C-alpha positions as CSV (number, residue, x, y, z in Angstrom):
1,M,0.1,35.4,-138.4
2,K,3.2,37.2,-136.8
3,K,4.4,36.0,-133.6
4,S,4.0,38.0,-130.7
5,K,6.6,39.5,-128.4
6,F,5.0,37.5,-125.7
7,Y,4.9,34.2,-127.7
8,Y,8.8,34.4,-127.8
9,V,9.5,35.3,-124.2
10,T,7.3,32.7,-122.9
11,V,8.5,30.1,-125.2
12,A,11.8,31.2,-124.0
13,I,10.8,31.0,-120.6
14,L,9.6,27.3,-121.1
15,I,12.9,26.2,-122.8
16,A,15.0,28.1,-120.1
17,G,13.2,26.1,-117.5
18,F,13.9,23.0,-119.1
19,A,17.4,23.9,-120.1
20,F,18.0,24.9,-116.4
21,I,17.1,21.5,-115.4
22,S,18.7,19.6,-118.1
23,N,22.0,21.4,-117.3
24,R,21.7,20.5,-113.8
25,V,20.9,16.7,-114.3
26,Q,23.4,16.3,-117.5
27,A,20.7,14.1,-118.5
28,G,18.9,13.8,-122.2
29,G,21.6,15.1,-124.5
30,E,20.5,15.8,-128.0
31,K,17.1,14.1,-127.6
32,F,16.2,16.6,-125.3
33,Y,17.0,19.4,-127.3
34,S,15.3,18.0,-130.5
35,D,12.4,17.4,-128.5
36,L,12.2,21.0,-127.4
37,I,12.9,21.8,-131.2
38,R,9.6,19.6,-131.7
39,L,7.6,21.5,-129.2
40,D,8.4,24.9,-130.8
41,K,7.4,23.8,-134.4
42,V,4.3,22.5,-132.9
43,V,3.3,25.9,-131.3
44,T,4.7,27.5,-134.4
45,K,2.6,25.7,-137.0
46,I,-0.7,26.1,-134.8
47,N,0.3,30.0,-134.2
48,E,0.5,30.5,-137.9
49,N,-2.0,28.0,-139.9
50,Y,-5.0,27.2,-137.2
51,V,-8.3,28.0,-138.8
52,E,-8.9,30.2,-136.0
53,D,-6.9,32.7,-134.0
54,V,-5.4,31.4,-131.1
55,S,-3.1,33.8,-128.8
56,S,0.5,32.8,-128.2
57,E,-0.2,33.1,-124.6
58,E,-3.0,30.2,-124.6
59,L,-0.7,28.1,-126.4
60,V,2.2,28.4,-124.0
61,D,-0.2,28.3,-121.0
62,A,-1.6,25.1,-122.5
63,A,2.0,23.6,-123.1
64,I,3.0,24.4,-119.4
65,G,-0.2,22.7,-118.2
66,G,0.2,19.6,-120.0
67,I,3.8,19.4,-118.7
68,R,2.3,20.1,-115.4
69,S,-0.3,17.4,-115.6
70,I,2.5,14.4,-116.0
71,L,4.5,15.6,-112.9
72,D,3.6,15.3,-109.2
73,P,0.6,17.6,-107.9
74,H,3.0,19.9,-106.2
75,T,4.8,21.5,-109.2
76,A,3.5,24.6,-110.5
77,Y,4.4,27.7,-112.7
78,F,3.7,31.2,-111.6
79,T,3.8,34.5,-113.5
80,P,4.6,37.4,-111.7
81,K,1.2,38.2,-110.4
82,D,0.5,34.6,-109.4
83,Y,3.9,34.9,-107.4
84,E,2.8,37.9,-105.5
85,D,-0.3,35.9,-104.7
86,L,1.5,33.1,-103.4
87,K,3.7,35.3,-101.2
88,V,0.5,37.1,-100.0
89,N,-1.0,33.7,-99.3
90,T,1.6,32.1,-97.5
91,E,3.1,35.4,-95.6
92,G,0.4,37.7,-95.1
93,E,-3.1,37.5,-93.5
94,F,-5.7,35.6,-95.4
95,G,-9.0,34.1,-95.0
96,G,-9.7,30.1,-95.4
97,L,-11.5,27.4,-94.5
98,G,-8.8,25.4,-92.2
99,I,-8.1,22.3,-94.8
100,Q,-4.7,20.8,-95.8
101,I,-5.2,19.4,-99.6
102,G,-3.6,16.9,-101.7
103,I,-4.1,15.3,-105.1
104,R,-5.2,11.7,-104.5
105,D,-6.2,9.4,-107.6
106,Q,-6.1,12.4,-109.6
107,I,-8.8,14.1,-107.5
108,L,-8.6,17.2,-105.2
109,T,-8.6,15.6,-101.9
110,V,-9.0,16.9,-98.0
111,V,-5.8,15.7,-96.2
112,S,-7.1,17.2,-92.9
113,P,-9.2,19.6,-91.5
114,L,-7.5,21.8,-88.6
115,A,-9.0,21.9,-85.1
116,G,-11.0,25.0,-84.3
117,T,-11.4,26.2,-88.1
118,P,-14.5,26.4,-90.2
119,A,-13.8,23.2,-91.9
120,H,-13.7,21.4,-88.6
121,R,-16.9,22.7,-87.3
122,M,-18.5,21.6,-90.5
123,G,-17.4,18.3,-90.4
124,L,-15.2,17.9,-93.3
125,Q,-13.1,14.8,-93.0
126,A,-9.8,13.7,-94.2
127,G,-10.2,11.6,-97.9
128,D,-13.2,13.9,-98.8
129,K,-13.0,14.8,-102.5
130,I,-13.6,17.9,-103.6
131,I,-15.3,17.8,-106.9
132,R,-16.6,21.4,-107.0
133,I,-15.5,24.9,-105.6
134,D,-18.5,27.4,-106.2
135,T,-19.2,26.9,-109.8
136,T,-15.7,25.6,-110.9
137,S,-15.1,21.8,-111.2
138,T,-12.1,20.6,-109.9
139,Q,-11.1,18.3,-112.4
140,G,-7.4,18.5,-113.6
141,I,-7.0,21.3,-110.7
142,S,-3.6,21.9,-109.3
143,I,-3.2,22.3,-105.5
144,D,-1.9,25.9,-106.2
145,D,-5.0,26.7,-108.2
146,A,-7.2,25.2,-105.8
147,V,-5.8,26.8,-102.9
148,E,-6.4,30.3,-104.9
149,K,-10.1,29.3,-105.0
150,L,-10.6,28.4,-101.5
151,R,-8.7,31.3,-99.9
152,G,-10.3,34.7,-100.0
153,K,-11.2,37.9,-97.8
154,P,-12.4,36.6,-94.4
155,G,-16.1,36.9,-94.1
156,S,-16.8,35.7,-97.5
157,P,-18.4,32.5,-98.5
158,V,-17.1,29.5,-100.6
159,K,-19.3,26.6,-101.4
160,I,-17.4,23.2,-102.2
161,Q,-19.1,19.9,-103.3
162,I,-17.6,16.7,-102.2
163,L,-17.5,12.9,-102.6
164,R,-17.1,10.9,-99.5
165,E,-16.6,7.2,-99.3
166,G,-19.9,5.2,-98.6
167,M,-21.8,8.2,-99.6
168,L,-24.2,7.9,-102.9
169,E,-24.6,11.4,-103.4
170,P,-22.5,14.6,-103.6
171,M,-22.5,16.9,-100.2
172,E,-22.3,20.5,-100.4
173,F,-20.7,22.5,-97.9
174,N,-21.6,26.2,-97.4
175,I,-18.4,27.8,-95.5
176,V,-17.7,31.4,-94.5
177,R,-13.9,32.1,-94.7
178,E,-12.2,33.0,-91.7
179,V,-8.7,34.4,-90.5
180,I,-6.8,30.9,-90.0
181,K,-4.7,31.6,-86.9
182,I,-3.7,28.1,-85.5
183,E,-1.6,27.9,-82.2
184,S,1.1,25.0,-82.9
185,V,1.1,23.7,-79.7
186,P,-2.1,24.4,-78.3
187,Y,-2.6,21.7,-75.3
188,A,-0.5,20.2,-73.0
189,A,-1.8,18.2,-69.6
190,M,-1.2,15.2,-67.6
191,V,-3.7,12.5,-68.7
192,N,-3.0,10.4,-65.7
193,D,-0.7,10.6,-62.8
194,S,2.7,9.5,-64.7
195,T,1.6,10.2,-68.4
196,G,1.7,13.6,-70.3
197,Y,-0.1,14.5,-73.6
198,I,1.0,17.4,-75.7
199,K,-0.8,18.1,-79.1
200,I,1.0,19.6,-82.1
201,T,-1.1,20.6,-84.6
202,Q,1.5,22.2,-87.4
203,F,5.0,22.9,-87.5
204,A,5.4,26.8,-87.5
205,K,7.9,29.2,-86.8
206,R,7.7,28.6,-83.0
207,T,6.8,25.2,-82.6
208,S,10.0,23.6,-81.1
209,E,10.5,26.5,-78.7
210,D,6.8,26.1,-77.3
211,L,7.1,22.4,-77.3
212,E,10.2,22.4,-75.2
213,A,8.4,24.7,-72.7
214,K,5.5,22.4,-72.6
215,I,7.6,19.7,-71.8
216,M,9.4,21.3,-69.3
217,E,6.2,22.2,-67.7
218,L,4.8,18.7,-67.5
219,K,8.3,17.7,-66.0
220,K,7.5,19.8,-63.1
221,K,4.4,17.6,-62.5
222,D,6.4,14.6,-62.6
223,M,5.9,13.3,-65.8
224,K,7.5,9.7,-66.3
225,N,5.9,9.0,-69.7
226,L,5.1,11.4,-73.0
227,I,2.4,11.2,-75.6
228,I,3.1,13.4,-78.6
229,D,-0.1,13.7,-80.7
230,L,0.5,14.6,-84.6
231,R,-2.9,13.2,-85.7
232,V,-4.5,15.8,-88.0
233,N,-1.1,17.7,-88.5
234,P,-0.6,18.5,-92.2
235,G,3.0,19.4,-91.3
236,G,4.8,22.9,-92.1
237,L,8.6,23.9,-91.8
238,L,11.2,21.2,-92.3
239,N,13.5,23.4,-89.4
240,Q,10.9,23.0,-87.1
241,A,10.4,19.2,-88.0
242,I,14.2,18.8,-87.3
243,S,14.2,21.1,-84.2
244,V,11.2,18.9,-82.5
245,S,13.1,15.7,-83.4
246,E,16.0,17.0,-81.6
247,L,14.3,17.2,-78.2
248,F,14.1,13.5,-78.5
249,L,17.0,11.9,-80.4
250,D,20.7,12.1,-79.5
251,K,23.1,14.4,-80.7
252,N,24.4,14.0,-84.3
253,Q,21.4,11.4,-84.9
254,M,20.2,11.5,-88.6
255,V,16.6,13.3,-88.4
256,V,15.9,12.8,-92.2
257,Y,17.8,12.8,-95.6
258,T,16.6,13.9,-99.0
259,K,17.6,12.5,-102.4
260,G,16.9,13.7,-105.9
261,R,18.5,13.7,-109.3
262,V,20.7,16.4,-108.9
263,K,23.3,15.8,-106.1
264,S,22.8,19.4,-104.6
265,Q,19.4,18.1,-103.6
266,N,21.1,15.0,-101.7
267,Q,21.3,16.5,-97.9
268,E,21.3,15.0,-94.6
269,Y,20.0,16.6,-91.4
270,H,21.3,15.7,-88.1
271,S,20.6,16.3,-84.6
272,R,22.6,19.5,-83.3
273,R,22.0,19.0,-79.6
274,N,21.3,16.9,-76.6
275,P,17.8,15.9,-76.1
276,I,15.6,17.1,-73.0
277,W,13.5,13.9,-73.1
278,T,15.1,10.6,-72.8
279,K,12.1,8.5,-71.1
280,K,9.3,6.4,-72.5
281,M,7.3,8.0,-75.4
282,V,4.5,7.0,-77.9
283,V,3.6,9.3,-80.8
284,L,0.1,9.1,-82.5
285,V,-0.5,9.4,-86.2
286,N,-3.3,9.3,-88.7
287,E,-3.9,9.5,-92.1
288,N,-4.0,13.1,-91.6
289,S,-0.6,13.3,-90.6
290,A,1.7,14.7,-93.3
291,S,4.9,15.9,-94.2
292,A,6.9,17.4,-91.4
293,S,4.9,15.3,-89.0
294,E,5.9,12.1,-90.7
295,I,9.6,13.3,-90.6
296,V,9.3,13.4,-86.7
297,A,7.4,10.3,-86.6
298,G,9.7,8.2,-88.9
299,A,13.3,9.6,-86.8
300,I,11.2,8.5,-83.8
301,Q,10.4,5.0,-84.8
302,D,13.8,4.3,-86.8
303,W,15.9,5.2,-83.4
304,D,13.7,3.3,-81.3
305,R,12.9,6.5,-79.4
306,G,9.3,5.6,-79.2
307,I,6.2,3.6,-80.3
308,V,4.3,4.9,-83.0
309,L,0.5,4.2,-82.5
310,G,-2.4,4.9,-84.9
311,E,-3.2,4.6,-88.6
312,T,-0.9,5.1,-91.6
313,S,-0.1,8.6,-92.2
314,F,-0.5,10.4,-95.3
315,G,2.5,10.2,-97.1
316,K,3.5,13.6,-98.2
317,G,7.3,13.5,-98.6
318,S,8.5,15.6,-101.2
319,V,11.0,18.7,-101.4
320,Q,9.9,21.8,-103.5
321,T,12.3,24.4,-104.9
322,I,11.4,27.6,-106.2
323,L,13.3,28.2,-109.4
324,P,13.7,31.6,-111.0
325,L,13.3,31.6,-114.9
326,D,13.9,35.1,-115.9
327,G,14.1,38.7,-115.1
328,Q,10.4,39.2,-115.2
329,Q,9.9,37.2,-112.0
330,N,8.3,34.0,-113.8
331,T,9.3,31.1,-111.5
332,L,8.6,27.2,-111.3
333,K,7.9,25.5,-108.1
334,L,9.5,22.3,-108.8
335,T,9.5,19.0,-106.8
336,T,13.1,18.0,-106.7
337,A,13.8,15.4,-103.9
338,Y,12.0,13.1,-101.7
339,Y,12.3,12.8,-98.1
340,Y,13.7,9.5,-96.4
341,T,13.6,8.7,-92.8
342,P,17.2,7.5,-91.0
343,A,16.5,3.8,-91.9
344,G,16.1,4.5,-95.6
345,R,12.4,4.6,-96.0
346,C,11.1,7.1,-98.8
347,I,8.1,8.9,-97.0
348,N,6.4,9.9,-100.2
349,K,3.4,7.6,-101.2
350,P,3.2,6.3,-105.0
351,E,-0.1,8.3,-105.2
352,N,1.7,11.3,-104.2
353,A,4.8,11.0,-106.8
354,V,4.8,11.4,-110.5
355,R,1.2,11.4,-112.1
356,F,0.0,8.5,-114.3
357,K,3.3,6.8,-114.0
358,K,2.7,3.3,-112.1
359,A,6.2,1.7,-112.0
360,A,7.6,1.0,-108.7
361,T,10.3,3.4,-107.7
362,D,12.4,4.9,-104.7
363,S,9.2,6.6,-103.9
364,A,6.8,3.9,-104.7
365,R,8.2,0.7,-103.2
366,K,6.0,-2.2,-102.9
367,D,4.2,-2.8,-99.6
368,T,6.8,-6.1,-99.1
369,T,9.7,-3.9,-98.9
370,Y,10.8,-3.6,-95.4
371,F,13.6,-1.6,-93.6
372,Y,15.2,-2.2,-90.1
373,T,15.6,0.3,-87.0
374,K,18.3,0.9,-85.0
375,A,17.4,-2.3,-82.7
376,G,16.6,-4.3,-85.9
377,R,12.7,-4.1,-85.7
378,K,11.1,-4.7,-88.9
379,V,9.2,-1.5,-90.3
380,L,7.2,-1.0,-93.6
381,A,8.0,1.0,-96.5
382,G,5.8,1.8,-99.3
383,G,5.0,5.3,-98.3
384,G,3.9,7.2,-95.0
385,I,4.7,6.0,-91.6
386,T,3.0,2.7,-90.5
387,P,2.6,2.7,-87.0
388,D,4.1,0.2,-84.5
389,V,0.5,-0.3,-83.1
390,I,-2.3,0.1,-85.7
391,L,-5.3,1.1,-84.1
392,P,-8.1,2.8,-86.1
393,G,-9.9,6.2,-84.5
394,R,-13.4,6.9,-84.2
395,K,-15.5,6.1,-87.3
396,Y,-18.8,7.8,-88.0
397,T,-22.4,6.7,-89.1
398,R,-23.9,8.5,-92.0
399,F,-26.2,10.2,-89.7
400,A,-23.7,11.4,-87.5
401,T,-21.7,12.9,-90.4
402,E,-24.7,14.7,-91.6
403,L,-25.1,16.0,-87.9
404,L,-21.4,17.3,-88.2
405,R,-21.9,18.5,-91.7
406,K,-24.7,20.8,-90.8
407,T,-23.0,21.9,-87.8
408,M,-25.8,20.8,-85.8
409,F,-24.0,20.2,-82.5
410,F,-22.2,23.6,-82.7
411,N,-25.4,25.5,-83.5
412,Y,-26.9,24.3,-80.6
413,A,-24.5,24.8,-78.1
414,I,-24.1,28.4,-79.4
415,K,-27.5,28.9,-79.2
416,K,-28.6,27.1,-76.0
417,R,-25.6,27.1,-74.0
418,H,-27.0,30.0,-71.7
419,E,-30.3,28.4,-71.1
420,I,-28.8,25.2,-70.4
421,A,-26.4,27.0,-67.9
422,K,-29.1,28.4,-66.0
423,K,-30.7,25.0,-65.1
424,T,-27.3,23.1,-65.0
425,K,-23.9,24.4,-64.2
426,I,-21.7,23.4,-67.2
427,T,-18.5,21.8,-65.7
428,P,-16.2,18.9,-66.8
429,D,-18.5,16.6,-64.7
430,F,-21.6,17.9,-66.5
431,V,-24.1,15.3,-67.6
432,V,-26.1,15.4,-70.6
433,T,-29.6,14.6,-69.6
434,P,-32.5,13.0,-71.3
435,E,-34.2,16.6,-71.5
436,I,-31.2,18.1,-73.4
437,L,-31.3,15.0,-75.6
438,E,-34.9,15.7,-76.5
439,D,-34.5,19.0,-77.1
440,F,-31.4,18.6,-79.5
441,K,-33.7,16.0,-81.3
442,K,-36.4,18.7,-81.9
443,F,-33.7,21.3,-83.0
444,V,-32.4,19.0,-85.3
445,Y,-35.7,17.9,-86.9
446,T,-37.3,21.2,-87.1
447,D,-33.9,22.7,-88.9
448,T,-34.7,23.3,-92.6
449,T,-30.9,22.6,-93.5
450,F,-31.6,18.9,-92.0
451,T,-35.0,17.8,-92.6
452,K,-33.8,16.9,-96.2
453,F,-31.9,14.1,-94.7
454,K,-31.9,10.6,-96.5
455,S,-30.6,7.5,-95.5
456,A,-28.2,5.8,-97.9
457,S,-30.9,2.9,-98.4
458,I,-33.4,5.9,-99.5
459,I,-31.0,7.2,-102.0
460,A,-30.3,4.0,-103.5
461,L,-34.3,3.3,-103.7
462,E,-34.3,6.7,-105.7
463,N,-31.7,5.7,-108.0
464,F,-33.4,2.3,-108.6
465,R,-36.7,3.9,-109.4
466,D,-34.9,6.2,-112.1
467,I,-33.1,3.4,-113.7
468,V,-36.6,1.6,-113.8
469,K,-38.2,4.7,-115.5
470,K,-35.2,4.7,-117.9
471,E,-35.4,1.2,-118.8
472,R,-39.4,1.7,-119.7
473,V,-38.7,4.7,-121.5
474,E,-36.0,3.0,-123.8
475,R,-38.7,0.0,-124.3
476,G,-41.2,2.3,-125.5
477,D,-43.5,1.7,-122.6
478,T,-45.1,4.9,-121.7
479,L,-48.7,3.7,-121.1
480,P,-50.1,5.5,-117.9
481,N,-51.8,2.2,-116.8
482,N,-49.3,-0.2,-117.3
483,K,-49.9,-3.1,-114.9
484,D,-46.2,-3.8,-114.8
485,K,-45.5,0.0,-114.0
486,A,-48.5,-0.1,-111.1
487,E,-46.6,-3.3,-109.6
488,V,-43.4,-1.6,-109.3
489,E,-44.4,1.4,-108.0
490,S,-46.7,-0.5,-105.2
491,A,-43.5,-2.6,-104.3
492,T,-41.3,0.4,-104.3
493,G,-43.7,2.5,-102.4
494,A,-44.0,-0.1,-99.5
495,L,-40.5,-0.4,-99.0
496,E,-39.9,3.3,-99.1
497,G,-42.3,3.3,-96.1
498,V,-40.3,0.8,-94.3
499,L,-36.9,2.5,-94.9
500,R,-38.1,6.1,-94.0
501,A,-39.5,4.6,-90.6
502,E,-35.9,3.1,-90.2
503,A,-34.5,6.1,-90.9
504,E,-36.6,8.0,-88.1
505,K,-34.6,5.7,-85.9
506,E,-31.3,7.1,-86.7
507,F,-31.3,9.5,-83.7
508,E,-31.8,6.7,-81.2
509,K,-29.3,4.5,-82.9
510,N,-26.7,7.3,-82.5
511,T,-27.4,8.2,-79.0
512,D,-24.3,7.5,-77.5
513,Y,-22.4,9.5,-79.9
514,I,-24.8,12.3,-79.9
515,T,-24.4,12.5,-76.0
516,Y,-20.8,12.5,-76.5
517,Q,-20.5,15.2,-79.0
518,L,-23.3,17.4,-77.3
519,K,-21.1,17.5,-74.1
520,A,-18.0,18.1,-76.1
521,E,-19.6,21.2,-77.7
522,L,-21.1,22.5,-74.7
523,L,-17.8,22.4,-72.8
524,G,-15.9,24.0,-75.6
525,A,-18.7,26.8,-75.9
526,A,-19.0,27.4,-72.0
527,L,-15.3,27.0,-70.7
528,G,-13.5,26.8,-73.9
529,E,-11.3,24.4,-76.2
530,D,-8.9,23.3,-73.1
531,A,-12.1,21.8,-71.3
532,R,-13.5,20.3,-74.5
533,T,-9.9,18.8,-75.3
534,A,-9.8,17.2,-71.8
535,F,-13.1,15.5,-72.2
536,E,-12.2,14.4,-75.6
537,L,-8.9,12.7,-74.5
538,K,-10.7,10.6,-71.7
539,N,-12.7,9.3,-74.6
540,D,-10.2,8.8,-77.2
541,N,-9.4,5.1,-77.9
542,Q,-6.0,5.9,-79.3
543,V,-4.7,7.9,-76.3
544,I,-6.2,5.3,-73.9
545,E,-4.4,2.8,-75.8
546,A,-1.1,5.1,-75.5
547,S,-1.4,5.5,-72.0
548,R,-2.2,1.7,-71.4
549,Y,1.5,0.8,-73.4
550,L,3.3,3.5,-71.6
551,G,2.1,2.3,-68.0
552,D,2.8,-1.4,-68.9
553,H,6.5,-2.3,-69.0
554,K,6.1,-5.6,-70.5
555,L,3.4,-4.5,-73.3
556,F,5.8,-1.6,-74.0
557,A,8.9,-3.4,-74.6
558,K,6.8,-6.4,-76.4
559,A,6.7,-3.5,-79.2
560,F,10.1,-3.0,-79.4
561,K,10.9,-6.7,-79.5
562,K,13.7,-7.2,-82.3
563,S,12.4,-9.1,-85.5
564,K,13.8,-12.5,-86.1
565,D,12.8,-12.6,-89.5
566,K,15.6,-10.5,-91.7
567,G,14.3,-12.5,-94.9
């Protein structure tokens, strides 16, 4: 069997890619090249002697896939067509769901749903593990391949199946793609007489410019304190992370630095201008804050410019470089460095670093490793940004999660807002009446997509019945009138009755949350997203706590207390 022209081209590409890296790092020596020769011999023997014909393209693609599998999830190989598709997806208009994804524990995972997008409306949450896209399993999938499958023509549907912590069964979402256009600084307002609040959803081309304009607007309203909200912000452009940080840091202060194996990847980025805001501030982060968000939060924290409040961020702190391999536009997107905060903390979490390698490295420090801010405060390493004040956000019951997933609130608000507005004017002071609650309850329990809701206990009971049935078959006990079988069925039947009665009370148990979410959706549907956001902020425990710290000088100073323990 002769080797095809494609074989020699692709093997050359593979070797050229490794040679490129090898030459730059000057590592590996003779062993590196002997290992490449070994790979060439294996591919050659398979190509010449395997019992069935395996194309050289398949062999080389499999080899590249195997190499990718031991690297981090952001490394990818692109053929010319793949690269053109990538440019269309990143530079052109496309349909998507509105989620930032990553690989966690070798599983495709939602990092954050973006506000106002189809995924957000349907209740997708950070940490949801995507196990299937349409009919394709996501086992072993790369981020780039997943993005390609999730994106598509606006208006086209995609079905995803997810696993969620606390849920006993997979959940399916049927989502219609939309053009994802997100304003990076969508909301700015005074949350009280002295404190301003600004939300940043992503770091795009105009983010720092828009943020500066919002700060200047709030200054005119006599703002004395500032809350910057980076929750559910997946990141974006590095230059914008630097420009945003410059608005708060002194000129020439370091914002972030990168460090890799190649010296050219070791770079420092400093503030190039004087700040426009030097007073007190709080930065909000959560597990959905990633990349550029973490750069900004880390710089603010390390220079003691403000308090970071919320939950530990995602920990995506790696730099990707596009490396051309040949004249045919085959390219390698390779992780070449990690981001570090001014104090020296690596932003990248261990699970976002090299796959399958558990040894502690600069990118995977132990949780007991500490660094110190400019003022000597102790800050935790280990990946991500750990807040100065740790405060969890809102948690949802399984019933509430189902209402969101089935878009019950959104669907009801769209369908009923005009009817409700005829009886009661929908204003920021609007009250969800018992009549509206009862109407919503009927809407929920007559919706065919929601009537199949099962509590976790009922699912567990059904699984128990399956186990009992399987054990009975294994014992050969298949007699229809078996006494033990009847006793089990009687006991489980009685228990099911009790559990179903409990499940029917779920609506009443979640009344407070349902009332809150109904008002938020009706305000959004009738008055727009600004009215909805203003209402949500008044009920946001993290914003309330941030305002409390900013309004209490002693409490704020306590968060900056210099650590005496440097051991």
